N, C-alpha and C positions, 0 to 999 in steps of 0.2 A: 511525418505525420504530426509529431509534437510541435515542431516549429511552425507548421502551417496553422495549427489550431491556436497556438499562442499569438502569432502575428494577427490572425483574424480577430481573436477576442480583444486584443489590445486596440486594434484599429477601429472596430465597430462598437465596443462596449466600455472601454476604459473611461473616456471623457464623460459619457452620460452617467456612469456609475459614480465618478468623482463628483460630478455636479450634484447628484442626489445625496451623496455622503456629506457634501459641504453644508447641507441643510442642518446636519446634526453635529458637525465637528467644527472646531475652532483652531486657528493658528496653523492651518495647512496639513493637519493630520489626515485629512480626507485623501490626499495624494498617496500617502503611505498605505492607508487601509484599502484604498482602491486598487493599489498594486497587488496586495495580498489577496484581495477578493477575486481579481481576474486570474491570478495564479492558481488559486483554489478551484475556480471554475474550470480552468484549463486542465488541471490535474484530474478533475472528475470526468471531463469529456474524454481525455486520453485514456483514463482507466476503463471507461465504458466501451469506447470504440476499439481500443488497441489491446490492452492487457486482457480483458475478459474474453475477447473473441479470437485474437490472433497469436498470442505468444505464450499461452499457458504451458505448452510442451517445452518451449525453450526455458521458461522459468523453472520447470521441474528438472530439466537437465542441469541448470546452473546450481540449483539447490542441492541436487544429488552429488554433483562434482565437489561442492564445498564439504558436504558430509564425508565423502571419500577422502578428500584432502585432510580432513581433521581426524581421520581414522575410524569413522563409523561405517565401515564397509558392510557389516552385518545388517544394519538397518536398511541400507540401500538394496541389498541382495533379496529382500522380501518382494521387491517389485521389478527387479532387473538384474541381469548378471553383471558382476564386477570382475574384470580380468586382473590377473596378477602381473601381467606384462605392462610395459610403459609406466613403471612405478612413479616416475617423476611427473607424469601428466594425468591428473585425475579425470579429465574430460575424455581422454582416449581409453581409459579403463572402463568406461560405462558402456554396457551393451544396450541393445534395444529393449525397451520396457516390455515385460511379460504380462503386466496388468495395466489397466487404465489408471492413470495417475492425474490428480488434480492438484495444482499448486495452491490455489485458494478458491473457495466457492464464491460465486456471484452472490452478493449480499444486498437484497432489497432493503433490509433493515439499516445497513450502513449508509446506503444512498439516502434513505428517508431521514436519518439522523443528520446527515450532511446538509440536506436542504433545510431542515428545521433549525439547525444551528447557524446557518449562513447569516441570519440577521444580527448575530453577535458582532459581525464586522462593523455594524453601525455604531457600536459603543466606542467612543474615543479612547485611544491608548491601550485600554485593557481588553477590548473586544477581540482583536486578532490573536493575542497570545492565548486567551481563554478558548477561542475557537480551535486553535491548533492543538491544545491540550485535550479538549473534549473529543475531537475527532481522532486523535492519536490513541485515546483510551480504547477505542474499539478496533482501530486499524492495526495496532501493534500485534495483538494476538492472532489476528487474521493472517498476518504474514508468516506465521508458523503453522498454519493449517496442515501442510504436508508433513511436517515434523510430528505433529500430534497423531496423524494417521499412521505414520510409520511406527510410532511407539504403541499404537493400538489403544490410545487413551479414550475412555468413554467420557461423556460430558462432565460427569462429576469430577473425575480425575484431572481432566483438562482444565476445568475451572479452578481446582486446587493448585495446579501447576502455575497457572497464570496469576492467581492471587498472591503467591509467594514472590512473584516478579513483576507485579503490577506497574510500578514506576519505570522499570526498565523497558517494558513493552510500550508504555505511554510515550516515553521519550523517543 
């Protein structure tokens, strides 16, 4: 699905977007910014079509397996059984979830911010890095949504946790 979306976006939208960006850029930077623009658009389309609707359960399994691998069995046991057999394979240790689990919530705010920040790609040289940093600012903590739920952190504690690690989450 990702390859199909990427190929189609590059085939249908890359040259028109580079032509538009060339109005604002000098010395060929429109080609580089156009590449990142199409890659960002593809990431958004893939996230909406694929991640949000098709693989949330698989993402929960992967996240839980990593927690088990790192020794956080007790956290995972809140939502699913963790067997002691197959000690070398954390994936096989995971039982079926006993409660509904969400890896990350669908965020209209994040999508709106993505769309609003997309024009930053028009700024030569600095636009793309700034776009990546600003979108990462919100996306980083969202990738730990499941972890925050397992820790049973309320909004205040979650924000304090993220604040202490803001740059790590942004990067």
